[in-house]
VEXTORPA-556235 format. One record per residue: x, z, y of N, C-alpha, C in turn; residue in one letter. Coordinates in pm, whole numbers. Atoms other than C-alpha are relative to their C-alpha. Layout:
% residues N
- X:Z:Y:X:Z:Y:X:Z:Y:A
...
END
This chain:
% residues 291
- -90:-67:-89:-1287:-4490:4123:113:24:-27:M
- -114:-17:0:-918:-4486:4152:22:108:-70:A
- 16:-187:65:-832:-4141:3920:194:25:42:I
- -154:-69:-27:-480:-3985:4081:67:67:-64:T
- -61:-95:77:-174:-3791:3921:-64:67:52:A
- -42:-143:-29:-211:-3551:4143:-184:72:-68:A
- 93:-20:62:-585:-3538:4002:-1:37:-129:Q
- -24:17:66:-484:-3541:3686:65:146:-15:V
- -23:-152:0:-265:-3287:3699:2:165:63:K
- 67:-166:-1:-466:-3027:3833:-112:43:-114:E
- 122:22:185:-719:-3115:3519:82:60:-81:L
- -77:8:98:-423:-3053:3335:28:161:-10:R
- -34:-95:-42:-347:-2743:3457:-99:128:8:E
- 80:-96:1:-693:-2603:3471:-56:21:-151:R
- 90:-14:151:-784:-2672:3114:109:-6:-145:T
- -77:-6:113:-448:-2706:2943:-14:-137:-146:G
- 13:104:65:-566:-3027:2795:105:-98:-12:A
- -104:136:7:-338:-3382:2714:-5:-72:167:G
- -3:41:-114:-251:-3590:2999:-143:-120:7:M
- 73:115:9:-499:-3886:2866:-131:8:-37:M
- 110:-113:13:-794:-3625:2773:-45:39:163:E
- 93:-5:-170:-829:-3539:3129:16:-86:117:C
- 20:190:-88:-760:-3924:3284:-158:-13:-75:K
- 90:43:70:-1009:-4018:3037:-137:101:82:K
- 112:-54:-70:-1272:-3729:3134:-35:35:178:A
- 33:-52:-191:-1221:-3744:3557:-35:-200:-45:L
- 47:152:-15:-1272:-4162:3451:-172:6:-21:V
- 110:-12:43:-1614:-4050:3305:-84:78:81:E
- 68:-73:-59:-1723:-3823:3585:35:-53:172:T
- -1:81:-120:-1599:-4066:3872:66:104:89:D
- -76:-52:-28:-1290:-3824:3967:-64:163:61:G
- 61:-101:-21:-1530:-3489:4008:77:80:-77:D
- -30:-79:37:-1315:-3248:3893:-104:88:-104:I
- 18:-84:116:-1486:-2985:3841:-171:-41:-108:E
- 108:64:92:-1773:-3210:3665:93:-32:-183:A
- -109:3:123:-1440:-3297:3397:-13:68:-63:A
- -3:-150:103:-1402:-2961:3295:-132:26:-55:I
- 131:12:72:-1795:-2944:3239:2:-40:-149:E
- 16:106:102:-1762:-3258:3021:96:-23:-72:H
- -97:-3:123:-1461:-3171:2832:-21:157:-64:M
- 36:-106:66:-1592:-2838:2735:-55:-68:-62:R
- 193:-8:84:-1957:-2958:2641:84:-89:-145:K
- -66:86:67:-1720:-3272:2409:125:141:-69:S
- -65:-77:104:-1492:-3011:2266:-8:124:-45:G
- 103:-111:128:-1719:-2739:2157:-102:-82:-139:L
- 61:43:131:-1898:-3054:1975:97:-5:-98:A
- -99:35:93:-1553:-3125:1829:13:94:-57:K
- -22:-65:65:-1486:-2763:1741:-179:48:-94:A
- 58:24:102:-1810:-2735:1551:24:-95:-139:D
- -6:58:19:-1697:-3002:1392:114:41:-133:K
- -122:-64:80:-1390:-2796:1229:-30:147:-32:K
- 19:-203:50:-1589:-2475:1163:34:-8:-183:A
- -42:0:187:-1573:-2607:740:103:19:-48:G
- -126:4:60:-1225:-2647:723:53:141:-18:R
- -26:-76:68:-1036:-2390:572:101:112:110:T
- -94:-46:-73:-869:-2085:803:8:114:-76:A
- -31:-149:84:-656:-1857:577:158:57:64:A
- -104:-91:-58:-368:-1793:799:-45:57:116:E
- 114:-71:-104:-417:-1569:1139:120:141:-23:G
- 4:-95:-65:-358:-1245:1270:-41:115:-39:I
- 90:-61:-14:-411:-896:1203:5:70:156:I
- 8:-106:-83:-490:-693:1541:-60:157:4:A
- 69:-131:-50:-535:-307:1610:29:52:111:I
- 53:-52:-154:-680:-141:1949:4:125:-30:E
- 27:-162:-46:-628:235:1988:-47:83:78:L
- 24:-71:-147:-782:427:2204:82:79:55:A
- -85:-107:-82:-632:654:2450:35:140:-10:G
- -72:-157:105:-699:993:2291:28:3:-140:D
- -119:10:157:-562:870:1958:-182:7:-94:G
- 93:-32:61:-915:922:1812:-87:-76:-57:K
- 89:176:11:-1078:564:1794:111:-99:-30:T
- -115:191:-16:-886:203:1655:-119:-50:-85:A
- 58:141:45:-1018:-88:1568:107:-78:-87:A
- -98:81:103:-870:-322:1300:-84:-146:-25:I
- 48:101:85:-947:-722:1311:79:-121:-49:V
- -75:122:57:-861:-1008:1101:-78:-156:55:E
- 48:113:-17:-880:-1321:1310:113:-123:-100:V
- -30:148:97:-775:-1661:1109:24:-120:108:N
- -56:194:-3:-644:-2024:1193:-10:-56:-81:C
- -9:105:85:-550:-2300:992:161:38:-5:E
- -85:-15:12:-206:-2283:1029:72:115:76:T
- -121:-165:-21:131:-1998:1066:52:-72:169:D
- -19:30:-102:222:-2203:1365:-72:13:103:F
- 153:-93:-95:-131:-2121:1587:46:137:-14:V
- 15:-189:48:-61:-1751:1433:66:36:76:A
- -134:-41:-46:266:-1723:1599:-31:-21:165:K
- -12:21:-86:125:-1852:1894:-21:51:115:G
- 40:-79:-109:89:-1642:2251:-214:-14:21:D
- 202:39:8:-268:-1831:2279:-90:104:-64:D
- 121:-77:136:-414:-1696:1959:30:161:-54:F
- -24:-173:34:-244:-1354:1962:-57:95:102:T
- 62:-88:-56:-355:-1287:2292:-118:-41:19:D
- 164:-52:37:-737:-1379:2222:1:104:-124:M
- 30:-123:141:-694:-1142:1899:36:123:55:A
- -74:-116:-56:-545:-854:2037:-128:34:153:N
- 96:-8:-93:-819:-927:2333:-163:90:-66:A
- 169:19:168:-1161:-954:2028:74:167:-29:I
- -61:-109:7:-952:-622:1954:-77:146:51:A
- 42:-73:-117:-1006:-441:2273:-143:3:-18:K
- 155:-32:6:-1368:-533:2255:-71:68:-91:R
- 12:-97:169:-1412:-413:1900:-40:120:64:V
- -37:-139:48:-1260:-117:1958:-177:131:107:L
- 84:-84:-119:-1518:-56:2352:-115:-6:-77:E
- 162:-1:-24:-1878:-189:2218:-3:40:-167:E
- 55:-20:176:-1835:-125:1788:-136:-87:-47:R
- 107:98:25:-2036:-429:1729:-54:42:-195:P
- 43:0:92:-2261:-377:1404:3:-82:-179:A
- -100:133:124:-2123:-738:1245:15:-50:59:D
- -110:106:-63:-1954:-1006:1306:-138:-89:94:L
- 88:83:-67:-2278:-1180:1477:-19:67:138:D
- 12:-123:-112:-2295:-883:1695:121:-18:82:A
- -92:-17:-91:-1921:-942:1779:14:-103:107:L
- 24:172:-25:-1938:-1333:1795:-93:35:177:N
- 119:3:-106:-2230:-1218:2109:40:86:108:A
- -38:-53:-129:-1999:-995:2304:41:-50:82:L
- -30:86:-118:-1896:-1063:2629:209:-15:-2:S
- -131:32:-6:-1557:-1191:2691:93:-34:75:M
- -20:9:-118:-1451:-1201:3046:-110:-106:16:G
- 109:52:-32:-1705:-1486:3178:-85:-102:-129:D
- 26:71:117:-1767:-1595:2841:-67:79:-131:S
- -59:-95:148:-1841:-1440:2450:77:-30:-65:T
- -137:5:139:-1631:-1411:2198:-6:-115:-84:I
- 24:167:146:-1812:-1682:1976:33:-130:101:G
- 2:107:-99:-1782:-1932:2279:163:-32:33:D
- -165:-29:41:-1405:-1824:2336:36:-63:-95:T
- -96:33:178:-1329:-1891:1970:-24:-161:47:I
- 35:123:-38:-1496:-2250:2022:85:-84:80:K
- -93:56:-111:-1330:-2307:2352:138:-7:-54:E
- -168:-35:44:-965:-2224:2173:12:-106:-111:K
- 21:88:151:-1072:-2409:1843:-2:-172:110:I
- -53:179:-93:-1100:-2746:2103:87:-37:76:A
- -154:-39:-110:-781:-2643:2311:111:-120:-108:K
- -83:11:105:-590:-2637:1971:-29:-80:-107:I
- -6:73:78:-730:-2816:1743:-19:-24:-136:G
- 21:-66:159:-787:-2581:1459:-102:104:-21:E
- 108:-68:19:-1059:-2416:1305:0:210:23:N
- -44:-153:-18:-1057:-2029:1377:-119:78:34:M
- 130:-112:25:-1289:-1708:1327:22:126:27:S
- 11:-117:-12:-1293:-1364:1321:-71:14:-138:V
- 51:-36:163:-1308:-1272:946:-87:103:-51:R
- 69:-138:89:-1402:-915:884:75:112:149:R
- -19:-108:-103:-1331:-568:1143:-19:147:-61:F
- 78:-196:46:-1386:-190:1101:99:35:126:Q
- -49:-139:-75:-1333:93:1318:-36:124:-52:V
- -16:-98:30:-1266:379:1322:43:159:16:F
- 47:-117:-98:-1354:725:1452:75:160:-127:E
- -90:-101:80:-1173:1072:1358:-17:126:111:T
- -60:-137:-44:-1178:1461:1425:141:44:-29:S
- -122:-48:-10:-858:1483:1271:98:-118:63:G
- -115:3:-129:-573:1218:1356:-23:-199:-90:T
- 19:158:21:-571:822:1280:150:-15:-1:L
- -113:129:38:-259:634:1105:8:-101:-4:G
- 2:161:-46:-195:286:1238:187:-17:-58:L
- -108:53:62:63:66:1043:-57:-136:26:Y
- -34:126:57:136:-297:1087:146:-54:-54:K
- -181:13:105:397:-467:838:-44:-149:67:H
- 23:170:-39:455:-809:1061:-133:14:106:G
- 160:76:-49:135:-997:1196:-73:0:-64:E
- 103:10:149:-40:-995:790:-68:75:-21:K
- 91:-97:-15:-99:-675:766:-123:155:41:I
- 41:-129:-34:-267:-373:890:-58:85:-72:G
- 37:-94:56:-352:-25:777:-59:73:84:V
- 31:-80:-46:-587:197:919:-46:192:-58:L
- -40:-170:150:-584:629:773:-83:33:74:V
- 94:-172:9:-834:919:826:72:88:-43:D
- -88:-95:13:-641:1179:804:-70:108:7:M
- 29:-121:-38:-757:1575:838:150:60:-70:E
- -113:-70:20:-459:1784:901:97:-63:-47:G
- -98:67:-40:-93:1713:882:-13:-43:141:G
- -22:55:-152:61:1509:1180:-34:-146:-7:D
- 2:151:1:78:1205:1310:142:-65:-124:A
- -68:66:117:371:1103:1117:4:-21:-163:D
- 62:21:157:239:1199:781:-77:-168:-26:L
- 145:131:-17:-85:958:891:116:-131:-18:A
- -102:103:-37:206:700:980:48:-61:-129:K
- -39:-62:84:364:774:665:-89:-72:-141:D
- 127:-2:99:25:729:416:-16:-169:50:I
- 2:96:-89:-10:432:650:86:-108:-104:A
- -68:103:36:277:247:520:-14:-9:-175:M
- -32:-41:171:239:359:183:-139:-134:-61:H
- 57:38:45:-41:223:176:7:-203:16:I
- -71:151:-22:74:-149:317:67:-15:-102:A
- -118:1:80:330:-123:75:-44:-7:-184:A
- 15:-43:97:133:-21:-266:-207:-66:-31:S
- 109:28:69:-209:-179:-249:-122:77:-80:K
- 99:-47:101:-446:107:-376:-146:-29:80:P
- 90:50:-61:-788:-21:-365:-158:127:34:T
- 81:-166:-4:-959:383:-347:85:98:42:A
- -81:-134:-40:-842:718:-210:-18:50:-151:V
- -24:-63:133:-933:870:-587:-65:-81:-87:S
- 84:40:117:-1068:773:-892:-182:-4:19:S
- 81:14:-8:-1399:877:-802:-119:-62:61:D
- 77:119:-32:-1494:623:-565:92:-156:-31:E
- -65:129:126:-1324:329:-859:-203:-1:-1:V
- 72:37:72:-1675:160:-912:-25:16:-162:P
- 71:-80:149:-1860:283:-1275:45:-168:-60:A
- -25:147:70:-1851:-157:-1335:156:-18:1:E
- -118:3:51:-1469:-178:-1274:82:51:-117:V
- -72:-83:129:-1387:117:-1509:-30:-96:-98:I
- 76:67:142:-1612:-68:-1794:73:-139:-30:E
- -56:101:32:-1465:-402:-1737:161:35:-62:K
- -196:-75:39:-1063:-251:-1761:-45:45:-136:E
- -49:-29:154:-1144:-85:-2060:-79:-46:-127:K
- -26:97:112:-1307:-345:-2249:124:-87:-15:A
- -171:71:43:-977:-501:-2231:55:65:-54:I
- -36:-89:35:-858:-207:-2294:-12:0:-163:F
- 41:-13:156:-1040:-148:-2633:-2:-129:-66:T
- -22:105:135:-1016:-539:-2752:174:-11:4:A
- -113:-12:56:-644:-462:-2712:47:91:-95:Q
- -66:-97:95:-605:-170:-2916:-48:-30:-101:A
- 83:46:152:-843:-297:-3189:140:-59:-88:Q
- -77:90:64:-610:-553:-3254:168:37:-87:E
- -77:-72:8:-349:-300:-3309:-76:44:-180:S
- 107:-20:138:-558:-209:-3657:1:161:-32:G
- 45:-164:-8:-542:197:-3587:-138:64:3:K
- 75:-19:22:-765:404:-3693:-58:59:177:P
- 104:-30:-126:-1088:471:-3438:20:115:90:A
- 9:-96:-96:-969:773:-3326:110:-21:99:D
- -112:28:-67:-668:685:-3235:-12:-126:68:I
- 35:126:-108:-764:355:-3035:-90:81:114:I
- 120:-73:-31:-1024:585:-2897:124:106:123:E
- -116:-58:-96:-707:805:-2756:60:-94:92:K
- -45:82:-135:-524:506:-2649:-57:-63:124:M
- 94:67:-88:-797:362:-2476:15:109:158:I
- 12:-116:-50:-855:694:-2273:130:-24:72:G
- -102:22:-84:-446:691:-2187:-13:-91:142:G
- 25:158:-49:-496:302:-2061:-70:8:179:R
- 104:0:-68:-765:411:-1857:28:91:194:I
- -66:-30:-99:-618:675:-1677:131:-60:37:N
- -140:5:-132:-286:512:-1575:-35:-135:64:K
- 89:35:-69:-543:257:-1485:4:16:140:F
- 82:-86:-117:-686:450:-1222:82:72:61:L
- -121:-48:-154:-309:635:-1059:19:-169:17:K
- -71:105:-58:-191:286:-1044:-92:-90:121:E
- 94:80:-138:-519:157:-785:-8:115:63:I
- 45:-87:-41:-586:494:-679:128:63:83:T
- -139:-49:-112:-352:625:-329:-6:146:-90:L
- -90:-191:28:-360:1009:-466:65:-29:-125:L
- -111:26:122:-208:854:-796:92:-10:3:G
- -129:146:-42:6:608:-667:153:147:22:Q
- -140:-56:29:413:739:-709:-25:-37:189:P
- -44:-5:-110:433:789:-306:168:-88:32:F
- -107:134:-46:708:455:-166:122:100:48:V
- -131:-3:-71:962:663:46:13:171:-139:K
- -21:-92:137:954:951:-306:-50:-46:-95:D
- 52:10:150:862:822:-624:24:76:-139:P
- 29:-85:78:899:1127:-743:-93:114:9:D
- 157:-129:-37:562:1347:-604:-91:-153:-5:Q
- 83:72:-44:256:1128:-596:-75:50:137:T
- 96:37:-173:55:1074:-247:-55:142:-33:V
- 123:-141:-7:-189:1389:-374:122:97:-19:E
- -82:-79:-8:111:1608:-398:77:38:104:K
- -39:17:-89:234:1537:-102:-64:-4:103:L
- 80:-15:-84:-80:1530:109:-10:161:-35:L
- 73:-186:-1:-166:1904:-73:105:98:107:K
- -150:-97:-63:221:2014:29:-61:38:178:G
- -12:-22:-201:124:1939:431:-88:38:-27:A
- 111:-15:-77:-212:2046:397:-145:-58:38:G
- 63:144:-34:-388:1710:432:-60:-49:-123:A
- 103:59:114:-690:1550:276:-28:-192:86:K
- 80:128:-25:-779:1154:329:-79:-59:-85:V
- 126:8:-15:-1064:1063:412:-51:-127:-15:N
- -10:112:36:-1087:735:380:148:-119:95:K
- -130:156:-59:-824:365:495:-62:-117:2:F
- -57:127:13:-821:25:551:46:-75:43:A
- -101:17:28:-619:-213:447:0:-131:-8:R
- 42:177:-47:-656:-638:569:101:-34:-26:I
- -163:134:-55:-375:-840:509:-110:-164:15:E
- 94:146:-26:-503:-1220:640:36:-86:-172:V
- 16:128:89:-602:-1492:395:-58:64:-132:G
- -11:-38:103:-678:-1235:128:-151:-42:-54:E
- 123:27:51:-930:-1379:-123:-24:-138:60:G
- 30:167:23:-955:-1723:5:107:-64:-28:I
- -59:66:70:-849:-2003:-173:15:-126:119:E
- -123:88:-60:-560:-2236:13:-40:-119:-16:K
- -41:89:126:-593:-2562:-72:147:-80:82:K
- -104:80:-7:-339:-2803:-50:-3:-69:96:A
- 58:124:-79:-335:-3045:215:123:-98:15:D
- -146:67:-61:-135:-3368:318:-17:-22:100:D
- -59:-33:-182:57:-3272:606:-47:-112:113:F
- 33:169:-97:53:-3701:704:-129:6:41:V
- 157:-3:-6:-316:-3694:660:-5:75:98:A
- 36:-83:-123:-347:-3414:869:57:-32:112:E
- -58:26:-119:-126:-3514:1129:-62:-162:2:V
- 93:82:-37:-280:-3856:1154:-148:70:22:M
- 140:-35:-36:-659:-3712:1149:16:67:157:A
- 16:-11:-146:-541:-3507:1486:19:-107:59:Q
- -66:117:-123:-373:-3788:1626:-171:-100:28:A
- 190:65:-29:-766:-3941:1594:-101:48:57:R
- 122:-102:-40:-925:-3691:1695:-69:99:-68:G
- 124:-32:135:-1109:-3581:1386:8:151:-2:E
END
């Protein structure tokens, strides 16, 4: 049967797909719009599966806070390009995912992807978005914090997010600590939380460096001890100089306010993902071919 412009327009409005893709789907389903939508959804999900292996190192951090201020969720949602990460489609999806994570508190990523969202699941919603936009996407990680004290939240743009669980102090201090963590990237609250293997690795490096000095063994031992202490201050929240007042440490700031940080989460988009250098021209051509 002949496919009309009105049918193509309606299908485009309902699916967000391109004109030629809509026309092709209508031809294959004899003009049945509902059947065309189902056909496009199935073929789109198949294409989405093919894109699942592509590196998705861009994206945004979404944070959702409960109404009582005592529970919050932080989620990293990835895509392939910063252009897509800045689009309303992607950011709306990421924020909706963070809201569902806060509501349901899934145990892991599999449980997260199985959560309902609208008329679908989070996993299928992501696949449908991949099919529509043409980039691989995924939820990479998430955390949920619940406290009887104060939660500190901070986002640096869309790329870095921080949650802080703090006892004592107030909301302004909790936010200041979250901002400090975003800027200074501590890996633990205190030296007690630093894994022994991390300390031993650094000690081995410092030992090798100190031995090259040719100094006596007792002096070398003191040098190593001093360097380890300096290292621990640099990587722990309590040991770091406070970014707003470098003359005092975060530990001193917290003590002065009668506050204590129980834990924190700092998530940065794409952290630890090896980004490959893509051939932009080849990528555009591949998209044009529908690969």
